[in-house]
SETIVEX-814502 format. One record per atom (N, C-alpha, C): x, y, z; atom name. Coordinates in nm, 3 decimals, decimal comma. Each point is the difference from the previous one (the first is absolute). Last residue first. Example, Ala and Ser with C-alpha at 12.3 -4.5 7.8 and 13.67 -1.06 7.14 Angstrom:
X_Y_Z_a
1,285_-0,225_0,708_N
0,082_0,119_0,006_CA
-0,077_0,109_0,073_C
0,029_-0,572_-0,007_N
-0,089_0,119_0,000_CA
0,090_0,120_0,000_C
***
This chain:
X_Y_Z_a
0,732_0,548_-2,578_N
0,045_0,089_0,106_CA
-0,023_0,143_-0,038_C
-0,284_-0,464_-0,135_N
0,100_0,095_-0,050_CA
0,035_0,098_0,108_C
-0,167_-0,496_0,130_N
-0,051_0,131_-0,042_CA
0,114_0,086_-0,049_C
-0,054_-0,557_-0,012_N
0,068_0,111_0,067_CA
-0,052_0,133_-0,054_C
-0,342_-0,397_-0,017_N
0,127_0,032_-0,066_CA
0,067_0,113_0,078_C
-0,470_-0,368_-0,027_N
0,093_0,081_0,080_CA
0,128_0,022_-0,082_C
-0,539_-0,249_0,022_N
0,098_0,067_-0,086_CA
0,089_0,087_0,089_C
-0,287_-0,288_0,214_N
-0,028_-0,052_-0,131_CA
0,098_0,056_-0,104_C
0,137_-0,053_0,526_N
-0,064_0,089_-0,095_CA
-0,027_-0,070_-0,136_C
0,121_-0,057_0,553_N
-0,015_-0,087_-0,116_CA
-0,082_0,079_-0,101_C
0,292_0,079_0,480_N
-0,075_0,067_-0,104_CA
-0,002_-0,092_-0,121_C
0,104_-0,035_0,561_N
0,002_-0,064_-0,132_CA
-0,087_0,080_-0,094_C
0,269_0,040_0,509_N
-0,090_0,064_-0,095_CA
0,019_-0,070_-0,134_C
0,102_-0,098_0,558_N
0,032_-0,033_-0,140_CA
-0,107_0,062_-0,089_C
-0,003_-0,015_0,492_N
0,108_0,087_-0,044_CA
0,052_-0,035_-0,139_C
-0,385_-0,235_0,185_N
0,124_-0,026_0,074_CA
0,120_0,078_-0,053_C
-0,374_0,058_-0,323_N
-0,013_-0,100_0,104_CA
0,136_-0,020_0,065_C
-0,288_0,280_-0,422_N
0,094_0,024_0,109_CA
-0,030_-0,102_0,109_C
-0,110_0,096_-0,567_N
-0,026_-0,072_0,125_CA
0,110_0,032_0,098_C
-0,245_0,160_-0,510_N
0,107_0,019_0,096_CA
-0,041_-0,069_0,130_C
-0,143_-0,058_-0,567_N
-0,032_0,025_0,142_CA
0,128_0,027_0,079_C
-0,215_0,036_-0,551_N
0,066_-0,092_0,094_CA
-0,039_0,032_0,144_C
0,024_0,369_-0,422_N
-0,066_-0,126_0,031_CA
0,080_-0,087_0,094_C
0,293_0,353_-0,197_N
-0,141_-0,001_-0,035_CA
-0,057_-0,136_0,029_C
0,479_0,356_0,059_N
-0,072_-0,125_0,020_CA
-0,146_0,019_-0,040_C
0,539_0,224_-0,014_N
-0,135_0,020_-0,047_CA
-0,073_-0,134_0,010_C
0,427_0,169_0,309_N
-0,050_-0,092_-0,103_CA
-0,141_0,044_-0,040_C
0,488_0,159_0,297_N
-0,135_0,028_-0,043_CA
-0,038_-0,091_-0,114_C
0,374_0,081_0,446_N
-0,029_-0,070_-0,125_CA
-0,146_0,023_-0,034_C
0,386_0,270_0,324_N
-0,138_-0,039_-0,027_CA
-0,009_-0,068_-0,135_C
0,387_0,140_0,430_N
-0,037_-0,023_-0,140_CA
-0,146_-0,038_-0,011_C
0,256_0,068_0,412_N
-0,003_0,127_-0,070_CA
-0,044_-0,013_-0,145_C
-0,137_-0,392_0,306_N
0,099_0,096_0,048_CA
-0,018_0,134_-0,070_C
-0,289_-0,288_-0,214_N
0,104_-0,080_0,066_CA
0,111_0,097_0,043_C
-0,547_0,002_-0,201_N
0,114_0,074_0,055_CA
0,091_-0,096_0,072_C
-0,392_-0,013_-0,408_N
0,062_-0,078_0,108_CA
0,123_0,075_0,045_C
-0,489_0,073_-0,309_N
0,128_0,055_0,045_CA
0,050_-0,080_0,120_C
-0,366_-0,014_-0,450_N
0,037_-0,066_0,126_CA
0,138_0,053_0,037_C
-0,408_0,200_-0,339_N
0,141_-0,018_0,032_CA
0,014_-0,062_0,139_C
-0,439_-0,073_-0,334_N
0,078_0,114_0,047_CA
0,142_-0,039_0,030_C
-0,530_-0,228_-0,027_N
0,103_0,034_-0,097_CA
0,074_0,122_0,051_C
-0,231_-0,370_0,324_N
-0,053_0,079_-0,110_CA
0,108_0,022_-0,103_C
-0,069_-0,411_0,380_N
0,078_0,110_-0,056_CA
-0,080_0,071_-0,107_C
-0,187_-0,272_0,449_N
0,017_-0,007_-0,145_CA
0,086_0,120_-0,043_C
0,048_-0,209_0,499_N
-0,079_0,090_-0,083_CA
0,027_-0,027_-0,147_C
0,107_-0,150_0,570_N
-0,004_-0,045_-0,141_CA
-0,092_0,093_-0,077_C
0,279_-0,085_0,519_N
-0,075_0,086_-0,094_CA
0,001_-0,066_-0,135_C
0,185_-0,008_0,568_N
-0,035_-0,081_-0,119_CA
-0,100_0,076_-0,089_C
0,299_0,316_0,292_N
-0,101_-0,105_0,029_CA
-0,023_-0,082_-0,128_C
0,474_0,245_0,070_N
-0,138_0,032_-0,037_CA
-0,091_-0,118_0,033_C
0,500_0,072_0,057_N
-0,092_-0,050_0,100_CA
-0,145_0,042_-0,026_C
0,338_0,285_-0,282_N
0,029_-0,124_0,074_CA
-0,101_-0,027_0,112_C
-0,202_0,287_-0,386_N
0,124_0,014_0,077_CA
0,027_-0,132_0,073_C
-0,323_0,211_-0,435_N
0,033_-0,113_0,087_CA
0,136_0,029_0,065_C
-0,443_0,263_-0,283_N
0,138_0,003_0,047_CA
0,022_-0,113_0,099_C
-0,357_0,130_-0,435_N
0,018_-0,061_0,130_CA
0,149_0,004_0,036_C
-0,398_0,248_-0,364_N
0,137_-0,033_0,039_CA
0,002_-0,062_0,139_C
-0,449_-0,057_-0,299_N
0,084_0,108_0,049_CA
0,137_-0,050_0,041_C
-0,354_-0,292_-0,167_N
-0,080_0,114_0,042_CA
0,082_0,113_0,062_C
0,201_-0,406_-0,178_N
-0,113_0,021_-0,090_CA
-0,078_0,127_0,034_C
0,508_0,001_0,146_N
-0,109_-0,097_0,020_CA
-0,115_0,038_-0,093_C
0,527_0,120_-0,008_N
-0,130_0,045_-0,048_CA
-0,106_-0,107_0,017_C
0,458_0,088_0,315_N
-0,057_-0,075_-0,112_CA
-0,134_0,059_-0,041_C
0,491_0,053_0,310_N
-0,122_0,074_-0,034_CA
-0,053_-0,063_-0,128_C
0,373_-0,130_0,423_N
-0,059_-0,030_-0,132_CA
-0,123_0,087_-0,013_C
0,494_-0,040_0,326_N
-0,140_0,039_-0,023_CA
-0,041_-0,039_-0,141_C
0,419_-0,132_0,193_N
-0,047_0,075_0,117_CA
-0,143_0,050_-0,019_C
0,278_-0,458_-0,206_N
-0,044_0,136_-0,026_CA
-0,047_0,066_0,131_C
0,275_-0,468_-0,259_N
-0,051_0,069_0,120_CA
-0,034_0,143_-0,034_C
-0,027_-0,392_-0,383_N
0,096_0,055_0,094_CA
-0,067_0,064_0,119_C
-0,091_-0,124_-0,543_N
0,002_-0,092_0,114_CA
0,105_0,055_0,096_C
-0,274_0,118_-0,507_N
0,068_0,048_0,120_CA
-0,010_-0,108_0,107_C
-0,152_-0,082_-0,445_N
0,054_0,135_-0,023_CA
0,078_0,052_0,120_C
-0,143_-0,492_-0,244_N
0,009_0,062_0,131_CA
0,070_0,134_-0,022_C
-0,292_-0,232_-0,407_N
0,126_0,003_0,076_CA
-0,018_0,050_0,143_C
-0,361_-0,091_-0,343_N
0,125_-0,018_-0,077_CA
0,125_-0,014_0,085_C
-0,456_0,084_0,170_N
0,003_-0,131_-0,067_CA
0,133_-0,027_-0,071_C
0,050_0,317_0,404_N
-0,098_0,005_-0,107_CA
0,001_-0,138_-0,066_C
0,173_0,234_0,508_N
0,005_-0,097_-0,109_CA
-0,111_0,029_-0,101_C
0,289_0,178_0,470_N
-0,089_0,051_-0,105_CA
0,014_-0,095_-0,117_C
0,119_0,024_0,573_N
0,019_-0,060_-0,133_CA
-0,106_0,055_-0,094_C
0,251_0,096_0,527_N
-0,093_0,036_-0,108_CA
0,034_-0,077_-0,126_C
0,084_0,039_0,585_N
0,038_-0,065_-0,125_CA
-0,107_0,031_-0,107_C
0,161_0,304_0,444_N
-0,095_-0,098_-0,045_CA
0,046_-0,052_-0,135_C
***
């Protein structure tokens, strides 16, 4: 599935992924390929994007996550790469 993570300042991630785990406003949400259409408010926490054997992590706060036609869009009010 195609994933993009954007904040008001920049695009933090754009690429294919095998899974996404996001901090929704009311709890964690996991997204796998061919997920049903979905939209939720983002809470505050760590967004994890798995691409094969690697994982990219971002600290996010506010905004929303949308899943449509195997495309995941994360639009965050604040986002930055998470410390490893």
